[in-house]
N, C-alpha and C positions, 0 to 999 in steps of 0.2 A: 115118207109116203109122197108120191108125186101128185101135184095138182096141175091139171092142164088149164090154161087160160081159156075163158069162154070167148066166143066171137064178139059178144058185146063189150067185154073188157078190152079186147084188142082194138076195136073200133074206137072206144072211148079214149084210149091212150093215143091212138094214131091221130084222131081229131085234135087232141091237145097238143101233140108234137107239131102237127101242121099249123096250128094257131100260133104257137111259139115261133116257128120258123118264119111266118109271115111278119110278126111283130119284130123279129130281129132283123129281117131284110129292111124294113122300114126305118129301124133304128140305124142301120148301117149306111143308109143314104144320107141321114143327118150327120153321122160321123164323117162321111166323105166330104161333106161341105165344110165341116170344121177343120179338115186336114189340108184344105186349099192353102197354097203358099200365102204366108203372112206378108202383105204389101201395105206399108204404112207410109204416109206423107211424113218425112222425117221433120219437116218444118212445123207441121200442124199437130203432131202428136208427141206427147212427152215420153221421156226415157221409161217411166213406170208403165205406161200404156203399152209400149213396144214389148217390155218384159212380160206384162200380163198376157198379151196376145201370143207370145212364144210359148209361155207356160201352158196356156190353154190348148195350144197345138200339141205340146208334149203329152198332156193328159189325153187328148183325143187319140194320139197314137197308141197309148197303153190300152184305151178302151177298144180300139180297132183290133188289137192283138186278142184280147178277150172275146171279142165278138166272132172272129175267124175260128177260134177254137170251139166256141159254142155252136156255130153253124155247122162245123164238121160233126159234132156230137149229135146234133139233131138229125142231120142226114144220115149218119150211121145208124141211129135208132130206127128210123124209117126203113133203112135197107134191110135191118134185122127182121122187121115186121114182114117185108116183102119176101124174104128168104125163108120165113116160117121158124126162125130161131130166136125171136124176141121174147125176153123175159128169161133166157138162160144165160148164166154167167159165163162170160168169155174166158174166164181163167180156169174155173173148176168144172164148169158145165152144169152146175146145180141150178136149181130154180131161184130166181130173184123173187122175193115176196111181193105180191100185188100192191101191198101198202106202200112199199119202197117205191115201186114204179109210178104210183099216183102222185108221189111228192117229187120224184126225180126220174120222169119217164125216159130220159135218154140214158139212164144208168146202165153201163155194159157189164158191171160186176156186182156180185152180192156183197152185203155188208162185211161178211167174213173176209173176203178176199181183198176188199178195199183197205182193211186195217191190218 
């Protein structure tokens, strides 16, 4: 049996997606700063400090990759809302349960197709 999402449910989820998008964009600005070239005064900074700085930069690169993927997921979900296909599994076409969307609003697939 099909259950259509109510307008209020779609609005609630869209507001959440947009909130997460703003928060992610703010986080990405911080990550950008952390990804700046590591320039250390070789005489003033010890070898371990240089290694720490390089390791932190490497961690920031990994974080940036995850942020880019998440940004794409959030934008895709908002796009599905705009196209009127939000909440429909992109694999099987079935309905994604509202409870799943509340927890994972950018979910493009139903739980069955994910596993």
